[in-house]
TORROKE-562316 format. One record per residue (C-alpha): residue in one letter; x, y, z. Coordinates in steps of 0.1 Angstrom, whole numbers, padded with zeros to 4 digits, always signed. Layout:
aXYZ ...
***
This chain:
m+0252-0376+0163 k+0256-0383+0126 k+0219-0390+0123 l+0211-0357+0140 l+0235-0338+0116 l+0219-0355+0085 l+0194-0327+0082 l+0180-0304+0056 i+0195-0292+0025 m+0177-0260+0016 l+0189-0242-0014 a+0186-0253-0049 i+0204-0223-0063 m+0208-0186-0055 i+0213-0164-0086 g+0216-0127-0087 s+0201-0105-0060 t+0170-0126-0052 s+0166-0160-0035 m+0153-0188-0058 a+0154-0166-0089 l+0136-0186-0116 y+0146-0186-0152 a+0127-0207-0178 a+0151-0235-0189 a+0180-0216-0173 p+0207-0240-0160 m+0205-0245-0123 i+0221-0266-0096 g+0208-0279-0062 g+0218-0300-0033 g+0199-0325-0012 s+0210-0341+0021 n+0233-0365+0003 a+0225-0360-0033 g+0231-0334-0061 y+0206-0321-0087 a+0211-0302-0119 l+0186-0286-0143 k+0196-0286-0179 s+0188-0259-0204 d+0164-0284-0221 g+0142-0285-0189 t+0153-0320-0178 v+0166-0327-0142 w+0195-0349-0134 s+0206-0363-0100 w+0233-0383-0083 g+0243-0396-0049 e+0223-0414-0022 n+0191-0430-0033 s+0178-0450-0004 s+0144-0433-0004 g+0142-0428-0042 q+0153-0392-0038 l+0171-0394-0072 g+0137-0399-0089 d+0151-0425-0114 n+0125-0452-0103 s+0151-0470-0083 t+0168-0470-0049 s+0203-0476-0062 q+0231-0453-0053 r+0244-0433-0083 k+0279-0420-0085 t+0274-0401-0117 p+0243-0382-0129 v+0211-0400-0140 q+0179-0384-0154 v+0150-0379-0131 s+0122-0399-0147 n+0091-0384-0164 l+0101-0348-0158 t+0104-0322-0185 g+0098-0284-0189 v+0112-0277-0154 t+0122-0242-0145 a+0136-0246-0110 i+0148-0274-0087 e+0152-0279-0050 g+0168-0306-0027 g+0153-0316+0007 y+0162-0342+0031 n+0161-0374+0010 t+0136-0355-0012 g+0136-0337-0044 y+0114-0309-0057 a+0109-0293-0092 l+0090-0263-0104 g+0073-0270-0138 t+0054-0253-0165 g+0025-0232-0152 g+0040-0231-0118 a+0032-0268-0110 v+0053-0285-0083 w+0067-0320-0085 s+0083-0340-0057 w+0098-0375-0052 g+0117-0394-0026 q+0110-0399+0011 n+0076-0389+0022 s+0076-0389+0060 y+0048-0366+0074 g+0035-0361+0039 k+0064-0338+0029 l+0059-0347-0008 g+0025-0328-0006 d+0007-0355-0026 g-0018-0364+0000 t+0000-0395+0011 t+0030-0406+0032 s+0041-0431+0005 q+0077-0430-0007 r+0079-0421-0044 r+0108-0432-0067 t+0095-0410-0096 p+0080-0375-0094 v+0044-0369-0083 q+0025-0336-0084 v+0020-0317-0053 k-0017-0313-0045 g-0035-0280-0047 e-0044-0258-0017 l-0062-0279+0010 g-0059-0310-0014 v-0081-0296-0042 g-0067-0303-0076 n-0030-0297-0081 l-0008-0268-0070 t-0001-0243-0099 g+0010-0207-0102 v+0040-0212-0079 t+0070-0190-0084 a+0095-0205-0059 i+0100-0237-0038 a+0120-0247-0007 g+0125-0281+0009 g+0132-0287+0046 i+0138-0318+0067 y+0102-0329+0067 n+0086-0299+0051 g+0080-0284+0016 y+0072-0248+0010 a+0058-0230-0021 l+0054-0193-0029 k+0024-0182-0049 g+0012-0147-0054 g+0032-0134-0025 i+0017-0160-0002 v+0035-0190+0013 w+0020-0225+0014 s+0035-0254+0035 w+0030-0291+0040 g+0047-0319+0060 t+0053-0320+0097 n+0040-0293+0121 s+0066-0300+0147 t+0071-0269+0167 g+0050-0249+0143 a+0068-0257+0110 l+0037-0252+0090 g+0032-0216+0103 i-0006-0220+0106 n-0010-0209+0143 k-0017-0244+0154 n+0006-0265+0176 y+0015-0302+0171 s-0014-0315+0192 q-0039-0294+0171 m-0024-0305+0138 s+0006-0329+0137 e+0011-0328+0099 s-0005-0319+0066 k-0001-0340+0036 v-0013-0312+0013 p-0005-0274+0012 v-0019-0252+0038 q-0014-0214+0040 v+0012-0198+0063 v-0008-0172+0082 n-0002-0134+0085 l+0022-0133+0056 t+0017-0114+0023 g+0040-0096-0002 v+0066-0124-0001 t+0092-0126-0028 a+0115-0154-0017 i+0114-0184+0007 a+0139-0208+0025 a+0136-0238+0047 g+0155-0249+0078 d+0151-0278+0102 s+0114-0275+0111 a+0115-0238+0104 g+0105-0217+0075 y+0118-0183+0062 a+0102-0156+0040 l+0117-0125+0024 k+0091-0097+0018 s+0091-0071-0009 d+0101-0044+0017 g+0134-0061+0024 t+0124-0076+0058 v+0127-0113+0067 w+0101-0134+0086 a+0105-0168+0102 w+0083-0194+0120 g+0087-0229+0136 d+0115-0242+0157 n+0138-0217+0174 v+0165-0238+0189 y+0198-0219+0190 g+0177-0188+0181 k+0175-0196+0145 l+0144-0176+0140 g+0165-0145+0146 n+0141-0126+0167 g+0162-0123+0198 t+0147-0154+0216 t+0148-0192+0215 n+0110-0195+0217 s+0094-0214+0189 s+0066-0196+0170 l+0034-0210+0154 v+0032-0178+0132 p+0057-0158+0114 v+0078-0134+0134 q+0102-0107+0121 v+0139-0113+0121 s+0154-0086+0142 n+0175-0057+0131 l+0174-0067+0093 s+0163-0046+0064 g+0174-0042+0028 v+0176-0079+0022 t+0176-0093-0013 a+0182-0131-0007 i+0178-0156+0021 a+0191-0192+0027 s+0188-0217+0056 h+0200-0252+0065 n+0199-0271+0097 f+0199-0247+0127 q+0211-0215+0111 a+0200-0190+0084 y+0216-0163+0062 a+0205-0131+0045 l+0222-0112+0017 k+0216-0075+0019 s+0216-0050-0011 n+0250-0037-0002 g+0266-0071-0008 t+0271-0080+0029 v+0260-0113+0044 w+0243-0118+0079 a+0237-0149+0097 w+0220-0162+0129 g+0213-0194+0148 s+0238-0222+0156 n+0275-0215+0154 s+0290-0246+0168 t+0314-0251+0138 g+0318-0213+0129 q+0290-0215+0103 l+0280-0179+0112 g+0313-0168+0099 n+0318-0140+0125 g+0350-0154+0139 t+0334-0171+0169 t+0315-0203+0179 t+0289-0184+0199 n+0253-0190+0189 s+0233-0159+0180 s+0195-0153+0182 v+0198-0121+0161 p+0217-0115+0129 v+0255-0110+0129 q+0275-0099+0100 v+0297-0125+0083 s+0333-0112+0085 n+0354-0100+0056 l+0327-0105+0030 t+0314-0079+0005 g+0303-0078-0030 v+0283-0110-0026 t+0255-0118-0052 a+0244-0153-0039 i+0244-0173-0006 v+0237-0210+0003 s+0239-0231+0034 a+0254-0266+0034 g+0247-0283+0068 t+0273-0268+0091 s+0291-0249+0063 a+0280-0220+0041 y+0290-0205+0007 a+0289-0171-0010 l+0293-0162-0046 k+0308-0128-0052 q+0302-0105-0082 d+0336-0114-0096 g+0327-0150-0100 t+0347-0163-0070 v+0333-0186-0042 w+0339-0182-0005 a+0333-0208+0023 w+0333-0210+0061 g+0323-0234+0088 y+0329-0271+0092 n+0357-0286+0069 y+0362-0321+0081 y+0353-0335+0047 g+0369-0307+0028 s+0335-0289+0027 t+0352-0255+0024 g+0369-0266-0008 n+0401-0246-0001 n+0425-0276-0001 s+0431-0274+0037 n+0431-0300+0065 t+0419-0275+0090 n+0386-0288+0105 y+0370-0254+0111 f+0370-0219+0094 y+0353-0193+0115 v+0356-0166+0088 p+0352-0170+0050 v+0380-0185+0029 q+0382-0187-0008 v+0374-0220-0026 k+0402-0232-0048 d+0400-0243-0084 e+0401-0279-0098 y+0439-0280-0092 g+0438-0268-0057 i+0464-0240-0064 n+0446-0210-0078 n+0412-0197-0066 l+0381-0208-0083 t+0366-0182-0108 g+0340-0179-0135 v+0312-0193-0113 t+0277-0182-0121 a+0257-0201-0094 i+0263-0221-0063 a+0244-0248-0042 g+0250-0267-0011 g+0243-0303+0002 y+0251-0318+0035 q+0288-0309+0039 t+0290-0307+0001 g+0294-0276-0022 y+0285-0272-0059 a+0294-0245-0085 l+0280-0239-0119 k+0306-0223-0142 s+0300-0200-0171 n+0308-0228-0195 g+0280-0249-0183 t+0301-0275-0163 v+0294-0283-0126 l+0320-0287-0100 a+0316-0303-0065 w+0337-0306-0033 g+0335-0320+0002 r+0317-0351+0015 n+0313-0380-0009 d+0304-0411+0010 n+0273-0416-0011 g+0286-0404-0044 e+0272-0369-0040 l+0302-0353-0058 g+0291-0371-0090 n+0326-0379-0100 n+0322-0417-0101 s+0338-0423-0066 t+0329-0421-0030 t+0362-0403-0019 d+0358-0370-0003 s+0376-0341-0020 k+0391-0309-0005 i+0390-0292-0039 p+0364-0289-0066 v+0361-0319-0089 p+0340-0320-0121 v+0307-0338-0120 w+0309-0364-0147 n+0292-0362-0180 l+0273-0331-0171 t+0272-0299-0191 l+0241-0277-0184 s+0245-0251-0211 a+0270-0232-0233 s+0288-0202-0219 d+0267-0171-0213 t+0278-0144-0238 t+0247-0122-0235 a+0249-0089-0216 p+0223-0079-0192 t+0194-0056-0202 i+0182-0027-0181 s+0147-0013-0175 f+0136+0018-0155 s+0104+0022-0135 p+0087+0046-0141 t+0098+0046-0177 s+0115+0075-0195 g+0095+0106-0202 n+0075+0105-0169 s+0074+0132-0143 i+0085+0124-0108 y+0085+0142-0075 t+0117+0152-0057 t+0104+0129-0030 g+0098+0101-0055 s+0122+0075-0069 v+0131+0055-0100 t+0139+0017-0098 i+0166+0004-0121 t+0164-0033-0129 a+0191-0053-0147 s+0180-0086-0160 d+0203-0114-0172 a+0202-0152-0180 s+0230-0156-0154 s+0232-0135-0123 v+0238-0098-0125 s+0271-0090-0107 t+0271-0052-0106 l+0248-0024-0115 y+0263+0010-0123 y+0242+0042-0123 k+0244+0080-0123 w+0223+0111-0127 d+0233+0135-0154 s+0271+0141-0156 n+0279+0128-0121 s+0302+0099-0115 y+0288+0064-0117 a+0279+0047-0084 s+0275+0009-0082 v+0256-0017-0062 v+0259-0055-0060 g+0231-0073-0078 g+0206-0062-0104 t+0183-0037-0087 r+0187-0002-0073 t+0162+0024-0064 v+0174+0060-0066 t+0160+0094-0058 p+0162+0124-0082 p+0188+0151-0074 s+0166+0182-0078 t+0138+0198-0097 g+0140+0202-0134 s+0149+0178-0163 h+0174+0150-0153 t+0187+0119-0171 l+0195+0086-0154 y+0221+0064-0169 a+0228+0027-0161 y+0248-0003-0173 a+0254-0037-0158 t+0278-0067-0158 d+0268-0103-0153 s+0288-0130-0134 p+0305-0143-0166 g+0317-0108-0173 n+0293-0096-0200 t+0288-0058-0198 s+0257-0041-0212 g+0256-0009-0231 v+0246+0023-0213 y+0208+0027-0209 s+0192+0061-0201 a+0159+0076-0191 t+0149+0112-0187 y+0125+0126-0161 t+0109+0159-0153 v+0114+0164-0116 t+0089+0185-0096 v+0081+0193-0060 q+0054+0172-0047 d+0023+0189-0035 t+0017+0177+0001 t-0009+0203+0011 a-0044+0191+0014 p-0069+0211-0006 t-0095+0232+0013 a-0129+0244+0004 t-0152+0274+0011 m-0189+0267+0009 t-0215+0292-0004 y-0252+0288-0006 s-0277+0302-0030 k-0299+0309+0001 n-0289+0308+0037 p-0309+0307+0058 a-0335+0287+0038 k-0370+0274+0045 s-0389+0242+0038 g-0392+0234+0001 d-0364+0256-0010 i-0338+0240-0033 v-0305+0254-0021 t-0275+0252-0044 i-0244+0245-0022 t-0212+0254-0039 a-0177+0242-0029 t-0149+0264-0041 f-0116+0247-0037 s-0082+0262-0030 e-0067+0243-0060 p-0078+0222-0089 m-0093+0188-0080 a-0085+0155-0096 t-0113+0141-0119 t-0115+0110-0098 p-0126+0102-0072 i-0154+0127-0072 v-0157+0148-0041 k-0185+0138-0018 i-0207+0160+0004 a-0225+0149+0036 l-0249+0169+0058 s-0258+0164+0094 g-0279+0181+0120 l-0316+0188+0114 n-0315+0163+0086 t-0289+0137+0076 v-0276+0132+0041 a-0251+0105+0037 a-0220+0111+0016 i-0230+0116-0020 n-0211+0128-0051 m-0211+0165-0059 t-0216+0178-0094 v-0185+0190-0111 q-0188+0225-0126 n-0151+0230-0132 a-0118+0219-0115 t-0123+0242-0085 h-0161+0245-0083 y-0185+0216-0073 t-0222+0220-0065 y-0249+0201-0048 a-0287+0208-0049 y-0302+0204-0015 t-0341+0204-0008 v-0347+0220+0025 p-0368+0200+0050 a-0394+0212+0076 g-0383+0223+0111 n-0358+0247+0124 g-0321+0241+0130 t-0288+0239+0112 e-0271+0215+0088 t-0233+0210+0090 v-0216+0203+0057 a-0186+0180+0054 l-0165+0169+0024 s-0148+0135+0018 v-0130+0113-0007 g-0119+0139-0033 t-0082+0147-0039 d-0063+0173-0056 v-0042+0163-0086 a-0013+0154-0064 g-0035+0128-0045 n-0039+0149-0013 v-0073+0143+0003 v-0096+0173+0007 v-0099+0187+0042 a-0131+0174+0056 t-0144+0206+0073 p-0148+0234+0048 t-0149+0271+0057 n-0185+0284+0061 n-0199+0249+0066 t-0233+0258+0083 l-0266+0260+0066 t-0294+0275+0086 i-0330+0262+0083 d-0357+0286+0095 n-0394+0279+0091 t-0407+0304+0117 s-0423+0336+0104 p-0412+0369+0120 a-0436+0387+0144 n-0462+0410+0128 p-0452+0447+0123 n-0467+0474+0146 i-0481+0506+0130 s-0484+0539+0148 i-0492+0575+0138 n-0486+0610+0151 p-0508+0628+0159 t-0536+0605+0167 t-0562+0633+0172 a-0579+0652+0144 t-0556+0674+0124 n-0556+0693+0092 a-0519+0687+0088 n-0499+0656+0077 v-0498+0625+0098 t-0464+0608+0105 v-0467+0570+0101 t-0441+0548+0120 i-0438+0510+0115 t-0420+0489+0139 y-0406+0455+0125 a-0393+0424+0144 a-0356+0422+0147 d-0353+0392+0122 a-0372+0411+0095 i-0351+0415+0065 t-0378+0425+0039 k-0399+0454+0054 s-0429+0461+0032 y-0459+0484+0033 n-0486+0498+0010 i-0513+0524+0011 n-0548+0514+0004 g-0535+0481-0011 g-0514+0498-0037 t-0479+0493-0048 s-0456+0477-0021 n-0429+0500-0008 s-0398+0491+0012 y-0399+0506+0046 t-0368+0527+0054 g-0382+0549+0081 p-0411+0570+0092 f-0432+0587+0064 t-0462+0610+0062 v-0495+0609+0047 s-0517+0639+0040 s-0551+0622+0037 n-0570+0596+0055 c-0560+0561+0043 t-0553+0525+0052 v-0516+0516+0058 n-0508+0478+0053 a-0476+0464+0066 s-0459+0429+0065 a-0424+0415+0069 a-0402+0386+0057 d-0371+0370+0075 a-0339+0360+0057 a-0354+0325+0050 g-0384+0341+0032 n-0410+0334+0059 w-0436+0362+0058 s-0456+0376+0088 s-0492+0383+0086 q-0503+0416+0070 v-0516+0442+0095 a-0536+0473+0087 y-0540+0507+0103 v-0569+0530+0092 i-0559+0566+0095 s-0590+0589+0098 n-0581+0620+0117 i-0570+0642+0089 d-0595+0670+0079 t-0585+0697+0055 t-0619+0709+0044 p-0632+0744+0059 p-0667+0743+0076 t-0695+0763+0058 l-0719+0787+0077 t-0756+0792+0072 i-0772+0822+0089 t-0809+0823+0096 s-0830+0850+0114 n-0863+0850+0132 p-0882+0868+0121 s-0870+0864+0088 t-0885+0895+0072 s-0862+0921+0060 s-0882+0949+0079 t-0899+0944+0112 n-0910+0965+0141 a-0901+0937+0164 s-0881+0946+0194 s-0855+0918+0186 i-0843+0895+0159 t-0828+0861+0166 y-0799+0850+0143 t-0790+0813+0141 f-0754+0804+0128 a-0753+0768+0115 f-0719+0753+0107 s-0714+0723+0084 k-0692+0706+0110 s-0682+0711+0146 v-0661+0741+0151 t-0643+0756+0181 g-0635+0791+0191 f-0667+0807+0176 v-0682+0833+0201 k-0707+0861+0200 g-0681+0887+0197 d-0672+0873+0163 v-0707+0886+0151 v-0710+0921+0137 v-0744+0935+0129 n-0746+0966+0107 
***
């Protein structure tokens, strides 16, 4: 049973509102399975306790009841204790490890035990791992966070590597492999054959062994890939140990899930839970750690709270009670008053650690391997000083505050401003307000707020850290406007529509509002001819053009727009108004010319030209002269040739047709009279007169002749 319980120590330190917050040469404490670790401000690492596997890193296997320096290790920025294993994060994000190396959990490509630090290999064993920002150690696993992605090594029991392979497919990895389906991670933690990740959106994901429901997804089914912890958001820090896990929310409350056999979930029961439950009576928390079957929380006032198993005095409250099912306060070094002035906490197996603002380290709980570091192996129900260990002087520097976006920017009423308080210790409380309103507060160093209304508004903020230093008031002023959420529309016009083959048509898009300079609006045509999306030419903020060469054939082109946005970022509506271009390469039918009358006449003749229905341009001329636009029937007074032709809207012309008018005669006939005989006097009994007209006449009769 004892061997079963001698499991993982996960958390090196939890400072502020994020898990595994890293500060260059910032003092830090950590706990291993039966060992303690401390990072001094000079970048050196010190350790004490059990050393059977070389986990103290001092090139020996001798138990140490007081701190010794880890060999060959400087420039360290973070530390982490695992099961009989130590980890350190160094310059450039390099990771170092030492101690037990079962299943390759040191990540150095071997399974050889190491009494001094060795460097963790690079991804898939290439080079060495660098660029890491957080580390976590499990029973037989190590984890590293790099660029929002999690890398794992060691055993793959029940999917602890998170690579979507079971144990038979890959039993272990001696070098880092990437956890699948996981990006945007900001913090990591390790349990017993299980990994945990906090994403930037405040959600928590877990993978691996799920006994007691420690993955928190409502089941006890192990998972080869990350699954989301149920009903959990707004998380700022995570911790795990053995068979349970913890989450700290931005409102300062703590949530727990998994095994609860000793009350380690802190909700007043011993019932296991496969989904997060709230730790009772605990608010204002800034950091959390797990310690085997106990857990600890650091509050913004510098006090420490504990719950769970207390057989060895693990809760540090000077009590002989074996179990505490809800949090109790850790006492001070004298066991009378409560412990205060704490800036960071850590947990080993049934052992607690606290870093005070004066740089000293306290420890309590189990001590059979010297893990309290006080030169004894006697358990302690109250905190005792770790001997000869001071990590740094007291923190007297107040937090600094930044705003994103910075002061002077414009933001929308639907937008937000993120306030971040930074401090060498942990930020206990952040205070903020808009304009002359009252200050509100939040536990930890980050808060995102929305503006109150349109207009000019000033945001004020100040913060306190765990030692009690208070910053001055910082401010940022913003111009708040209503965000435009309406997509721009466009109306298309064409220099010619319909158009015919060979025409170059200027297509103009007129937008309902000014468009952003980038990206450029793209136009596409489909139908008779296909033109893939191509940039339009910017004429001004609301007018873009495109020159289109019309192809052969008859049909239509449908215009669509894409990519472009208005200045608020709304993408243009793809289907504009008037989005059809007609292509017509067929000439209209020839005109038909008719006259009235059609018979010979000495009067004017009326000319009527009938054009096809699609004729737009109706043209005619007389005898090849100046073209006229036909508006209706017209008359001619003399014989002539009428020519007519027509063009449709696309500019296609019909053939020219001609009509010869020849029935108009306005010249009177002439008359020649001859007689037979032709003498002026004759005695003939009769004279014949002949009447000869110059053209055919009608209506001439004998009675029309008078002889005198």
